[in-house]
N, C-alpha and C positions, 0 to 999 in steps of 0.2 A: 404801489410804487409810482411816482410821477415820471413823466417822460425824461426829465432832467436826470433823475436818479438812475433811470434805466440806461441812459447814455453813458453815465459815469461808470456803471457796473460793467460795461462792455458787452459784447455779443454773448448769447447763451452758449454754455458748454455743449460740445458735440458728444453725444453718447454713442460710442461704438458698439456694434453688435458683438456679443461674446461667441456667437456661432462660428466655428471654423469652417472654411470652405472645404469641400470634398470633391476631388476630381477623379473620375474613373476613366482609365484608358482601356479601350476594347481592341483586341487584335484577333482578326479572323484566321482561319486555317488556310492550307495550301489550296490553290485553284479557286479560292473564294474571294469575295470582296466585302467591304464594310456593310453592304446591304444585308448580308447574312446575319449581322448582329443587330438588326433593326428592332426586333422585339425586346431584346435586352436593353437597348438604348432607351426605348420608350419607358420601360418599367423603372429603370434606374433614375431617369429624369423625374418621373412621378414621385419617387422616393426622396427627391431633394438633392441628388448628386449632379454635379456638372459632368457631362459626358463628352469624351473625345474618342470618336470611333475612327480608327486609322485604316487607311488602305496602303498596301505595300506590294511590291512585285515578288510574290512568294516563291516563284520558280527560279528567279535569276540571280539570287544572292545566297551566300552561306548564312547559317544561323548566327554566326558571330557578326557578320555584316549587318544583318537585320537588327541585332541587339544594339549595335553602335548607333544605327539610325534611330532606333526607338529612344535611346538616351538623349539624342538631340531634340526629338519631338517632345519628350517629357520636360526638358529644360525650357523649351519655348512655351509650352501650353499648360503645364501643370500649375495648379493654384491650391494652396493649403495642403491638407492631408491627401496623399496619393493612394489610389487603389487600382488594381489591375484585374482584367478578366481576359483570358485567352482560350480560344478553341483550337484543339489539335496542335498543329505546328505553332500557332500563335502562343499557346501556353509555354512551349519549349523556348521560343524566342524571349518571352518575358523571364523565364527562369534564367536564361543566359544573361540577360540584361541585369537582373537583380544580383547575380553572382559576381559580375564584373564591375558594375558601376555603383552599387551600394547607395541608392538614393536615401537620404536621411529622413525624408518625410513619408516614405512608403509604409502603409499600415496594413493592407490586406490584399489578398490575391485569391481568385477562384479560377481553377483549371477545369475546363470542360472537355471531356473525352481526350485527355492528353496521353500520348505515347511516352510515358516517363522513363521507360527503359528501352526505347526503340520499338519499332513495329515489326512483328513477325510477318504481317501481310506485305509490308513494304519490302522486306527481305526476299520473300518469295517472288513478288511481282518484279523486283529489280533484275531477276534472272531473265526476264523477257525484255527485249530491246524497246518495246513500246512504252515501258515504264519510264525510262529516261527521257523519251520523247515527250511524254505527257507531263511528268512531274519535274523535269529538269535535272541537271547534273550536279546541282549544288545542295540546297536544303533538302530536296526530295531524297537524294541519295544518303544524306546524313541521318535521315530518320530510320535507316535500317538497324535492326537489332544487332547485327554483327559489328557495328561501329562502336566497339566496346571502349576504346580509349576516350571517345567523346562522352559517353554516358557515365563512365567511372569518374571523369573529371568534372561533372556537372553536379554541384552540391544541391541539397534541398534548399528551397527558398529561405532566406534569412528573416522572413516576416511571417506573420500568421497566414496560413493558407488552407484552403479546402478543395476537395476534388469531387466533381460530379462525373460519374462514369455511367455510360449506357450499358444495359444488360438486362437479362430476363430473370436474374436471381437464381439461376440453375447452373448445371455444368455443361450446357450446350450453347446458350446464347442465340444470336441471330444467324451466325454464319457457321455451318457445320465444319468448314475447313480450318477454323481457328480453334486452338485448344482452350477449353473452359468457357466461361461466360464472356460475352463480348457484345459490342454494339454493331457488329457487321464489319468493322474495320479495325478497331482497337480492342484488345481484351481487357477485362477488368483488372487482371494482374499487371498488365502493362501500364494501366492508369494509376495504380496504387503507388504511394510514395511514403516512406518513413518520415515522420514529423508532421504529417497532416493533422490539423486541428479537428477536422471532420471529413468523412468520406461518405457519399451517398450514391447508391445505384438507382438509376431511374430507367424505366422500360422504354427507352427510345433509341433509335438508330443514330449512327454517327453524325450525319448531317441534319436529320430531322430534329435532333435534340435541341437545336437552336430555335426552332419554330414553336416550341411548347411553352405555354404560359407558366407551367410549374418550374421549368428550368430558370426562367427569368425571376420568378418570385423567390426561389431558393437562393439564387445568386445574390439578390438584394438582401435577403435575410442574413446570409453569411457576412457580407460586407458591413452590415449594421451591428451584428451581434457576435460574430466569431463562430457561429455554427449554423447548420441548415434547419434548425428547428425540429419539431416533432415529425 
C-alpha cells in the first residue's frame, strides 16, 4: 500500500485485549496490619491479579462500619472482576460487605481462619477485662459466639467462596482448651459454613497460617479455579 493509500485508510484499528482485569482485595484480622498479608499479596500478583491490600483500624469500629468503609474502597479501587481474601475478622467484614452491598462484579472469596459462627475463645476471654482493653469494645466484642443475633442475621456469601481452616485433622487441635480441632484460636467447626465450594484444613496456627507458602498458593488456586486443588 502506498503512503497516500495508507493516509486515506486512516489510522490502524486498535485491538483491545480480551483479558478481563482481576482485582483482589485483602483484609487482615484484628490487631494486624496489611503487612501480615504480604506473602498472599506477592503470590497473587505473580498469578496475574491486581492486588489491593487494605489497612483498617480493626479495634475502633463495628463490623458494619468496617463493611461500609470497605464498600467505599472497592468502589474507588476495584477494576474488572472482583475477588476477596480475608483473614479472621477480615473475612467476617467481607461477609458483611457482600451481604449488604451486593457488588455486581464480585466473583470469588477465600476466608482464612474465619470465626464464621463467632469465637468460643473470644467469648471466654471477654469475661476478662483485659480482652476489651486489647481487642476493643466494638468489632472485638461482636466476635463472641454469644452474639447470636448478629451471626443468625449474617447470610453465607452470595458468591463462590472457599474456606482455609487451621487444624491438625484430629479432635484436639493446637489448643486443648478449645473443643475439637482448632488453629489455637478458631475451631474448625467455627470456620465451616454451609455453601462453601471447598473447605481445606491446613496444619497451621491462626496467625502463622498467613506466613505459609501453601496458604498463598491454595488461595490463588481457589480464586482461579473455584477449588483448592488436590
